[in-house]
C-alpha positions as a LaTeX table, in Angstrom:
\begin{tabular}{lrrr}
\hline
Residue & $x$ (\AA) & $y$ (\AA) & $z$ (\AA) \\
\hline
Met1 & $-2.88$ & $-20.08$ & 85.20 \\
Glu2 & $-6.04$ & $-19.40$ & 86.84 \\
Phe3 & $-8.00$ & $-15.91$ & 86.78 \\
Lys4 & $-10.60$ & $-15.14$ & 89.18 \\
Met5 & $-13.14$ & $-12.47$ & 88.66 \\
Asn6 & $-13.55$ & $-9.66$ & 90.97 \\
Asp7 & $-15.64$ & $-6.40$ & 91.10 \\
Gly8 & $-13.23$ & $-4.52$ & 88.71 \\
Gly9 & $-12.00$ & $-7.36$ & 86.49 \\
Phe10 & $-9.79$ & $-10.43$ & 87.24 \\
Thr11 & $-6.79$ & $-11.50$ & 89.56 \\
Ala12 & $-4.11$ & $-14.12$ & 89.13 \\
Glu13 & $-1.89$ & $-15.26$ & 91.76 \\
Phe14 & 1.67 & $-16.01$ & 90.84 \\
Glu15 & 4.83 & $-16.94$ & 92.69 \\
Tyr16 & 6.00 & $-13.43$ & 92.36 \\
Gly17 & 2.54 & $-11.99$ & 93.62 \\
Thr18 & $-1.00$ & $-10.94$ & 92.51 \\
Leu19 & $-1.55$ & $-9.65$ & 89.08 \\
Asn20 & $-4.75$ & $-7.44$ & 88.78 \\
Ile21 & $-6.24$ & $-7.03$ & 85.32 \\
Ser22 & $-9.04$ & $-4.97$ & 84.28 \\
Gly23 & $-10.41$ & $-2.95$ & 81.17 \\
Asn24 & $-10.35$ & $-0.05$ & 83.73 \\
Glu25 & $-7.00$ & 1.27 & 84.96 \\
Glu26 & $-8.53$ & 2.02 & 88.43 \\
Tyr27 & $-8.62$ & $-1.78$ & 88.98 \\
Gly28 & $-5.45$ & $-3.14$ & 87.38 \\
Phe29 & $-3.31$ & $-3.39$ & 84.34 \\
Arg30 & $-5.21$ & $-3.44$ & 81.01 \\
Pro31 & $-4.88$ & $-6.15$ & 78.82 \\
Tyr32 & $-3.25$ & $-4.23$ & 76.01 \\
Gln33 & $-0.71$ & $-3.01$ & 78.47 \\
Leu34 & 0.21 & $-6.61$ & 79.37 \\
Leu35 & 0.38 & $-7.64$ & 75.85 \\
Val36 & 2.72 & $-4.70$ & 74.88 \\
Ser37 & 4.77 & $-5.27$ & 78.06 \\
Ser38 & 5.16 & $-8.87$ & 77.16 \\
Val39 & 6.53 & $-8.09$ & 73.71 \\
Ala40 & 8.69 & $-5.16$ & 75.00 \\
Val41 & 10.25 & $-7.03$ & 77.91 \\
Cys42 & 10.70 & $-10.21$ & 76.33 \\
Ser43 & 12.49 & $-8.44$ & 73.38 \\
Gly44 & 14.67 & $-6.47$ & 75.85 \\
Gly45 & 15.66 & $-9.52$ & 77.92 \\
Val46 & 16.77 & $-11.52$ & 74.67 \\
Leu47 & 18.69 & $-8.55$ & 73.43 \\
Arg48 & 20.48 & $-8.32$ & 76.64 \\
Lys49 & 21.48 & $-12.12$ & 76.61 \\
Val50 & 22.42 & $-11.81$ & 72.91 \\
Leu51 & 24.75 & $-8.75$ & 73.68 \\
Glu52 & 26.19 & $-10.33$ & 76.79 \\
Lys53 & 26.91 & $-13.70$ & 74.49 \\
Met54 & 28.42 & $-11.32$ & 72.07 \\
Arg55 & 30.61 & $-9.99$ & 74.71 \\
Tyr56 & 29.34 & $-6.49$ & 73.46 \\
Pro57 & 29.88 & $-3.89$ & 76.11 \\
Phe58 & 26.81 & $-2.16$ & 77.38 \\
Glu59 & 25.68 & $-0.21$ & 80.65 \\
Asp60 & 21.99 & $-0.32$ & 80.09 \\
Ile61 & 19.08 & $-0.84$ & 77.92 \\
Lys62 & 15.86 & 1.07 & 78.02 \\
Val63 & 12.86 & $-0.09$ & 75.78 \\
Asn64 & 10.22 & 2.39 & 74.52 \\
Ala65 & 7.04 & 1.01 & 72.92 \\
Glu66 & 4.76 & 2.90 & 70.65 \\
Ile67 & 1.57 & 1.29 & 69.92 \\
Val68 & $-0.97$ & 1.64 & 66.94 \\
Arg69 & $-4.69$ & 0.48 & 67.82 \\
Asn70 & $-7.70$ & 0.17 & 65.40 \\
Glu71 & $-10.63$ & 1.50 & 66.96 \\
Glu72 & $-12.94$ & 0.19 & 64.35 \\
Glu73 & $-11.69$ & $-3.34$ & 65.05 \\
Ala74 & $-12.30$ & $-3.62$ & 68.76 \\
Asn75 & $-9.52$ & $-1.43$ & 69.39 \\
Arg76 & $-7.02$ & $-4.26$ & 68.52 \\
Val77 & $-3.25$ & $-3.78$ & 68.66 \\
Glu78 & $-2.06$ & $-3.70$ & 64.97 \\
Lys79 & 1.65 & $-2.36$ & 65.43 \\
Ile80 & 4.22 & $-2.13$ & 68.22 \\
Glu81 & 7.15 & 0.02 & 67.58 \\
Leu82 & 10.07 & $-0.92$ & 69.97 \\
Thr83 & 13.02 & 1.44 & 70.24 \\
Phe84 & 16.00 & $-0.10$ & 72.40 \\
His85 & 18.07 & 2.73 & 73.80 \\
Ile86 & 21.33 & 1.00 & 74.43 \\
Glu87 & 23.88 & 2.73 & 76.73 \\
Thr88 & 27.36 & 1.89 & 75.65 \\
Asp89 & 30.87 & 3.62 & 75.01 \\
Glu90 & 31.25 & 2.38 & 71.43 \\
Trp91 & 28.68 & 1.81 & 68.55 \\
Asp92 & 29.21 & $-1.01$ & 66.21 \\
Glu93 & 26.28 & $-0.87$ & 63.70 \\
Lys94 & 26.89 & $-4.44$ & 62.28 \\
Lys95 & 27.11 & $-6.02$ & 65.54 \\
Ile96 & 23.94 & $-4.30$ & 66.81 \\
Glu97 & 22.17 & $-5.19$ & 63.68 \\
Lys98 & 23.09 & $-8.82$ & 64.24 \\
Ala99 & 22.06 & $-8.76$ & 67.73 \\
Met100 & 18.72 & $-7.08$ & 66.72 \\
Gln101 & 18.02 & $-10.00$ & 64.19 \\
Leu102 & 18.96 & $-12.65$ & 66.74 \\
Thr103 & 16.58 & $-10.87$ & 69.17 \\
Arg104 & 13.76 & $-10.90$ & 66.74 \\
Lys105 & 14.23 & $-14.49$ & 66.07 \\
Asn106 & 14.54 & $-15.77$ & 69.64 \\
Cys107 & 11.81 & $-13.66$ & 71.37 \\
Ser108 & 8.89 & $-16.00$ & 72.01 \\
Met109 & 6.46 & $-13.12$ & 72.39 \\
Val110 & 7.30 & $-11.42$ & 69.07 \\
Gln111 & 7.17 & $-14.94$ & 67.43 \\
Ser112 & 3.93 & $-15.54$ & 68.93 \\
Val113 & 2.29 & $-12.23$ & 67.52 \\
Lys114 & 4.24 & $-11.78$ & 64.32 \\
Asp115 & 1.36 & $-12.94$ & 62.06 \\
Ser116 & $-1.20$ & $-10.74$ & 63.61 \\
Ile117 & 0.68 & $-7.64$ & 64.94 \\
Glu118 & 3.40 & $-5.72$ & 63.09 \\
Val119 & 6.34 & $-5.51$ & 65.42 \\
Val120 & 9.07 & $-2.91$ & 64.37 \\
Glu121 & 12.39 & $-2.95$ & 66.22 \\
Lys122 & 15.16 & $-0.19$ & 66.15 \\
Ala123 & 18.28 & 0.46 & 68.28 \\
Glu124 & 19.69 & 3.82 & 69.29 \\
Trp125 & 23.05 & 4.76 & 70.84 \\
Val126 & 23.02 & 6.27 & 74.32 \\
Lys127 & 26.67 & 7.42 & 74.84 \\
Arg128 & 28.05 & 6.87 & 78.32 \\
\hline
\end{tabular}
């Protein structure tokens, strides 16, 4: 990956398109937003695959991320709380718990930050 400086921050060209990154939201995505998005979307994607492999019926997954930052230490991200809203007709707590464990174990982004950022995951049932 190559990141090129511009007036407002940096840009990177990817197959999908241009990514604008800046500490100022007027010029691009803020780095902490990309960090949290990576963790949340990686987890959501892994959960989707796990549920599909388990043949667990679901219609949709939405991920909500709450962030705790420490202003006294460069405003670092200290905690990410992920809530997976799983839309399904039936809720099997044991299967969901197993899916959540497999998701945590197999999400590369969670595994990458687990020793420096506390990541908490929970699942909530959205009835269809």
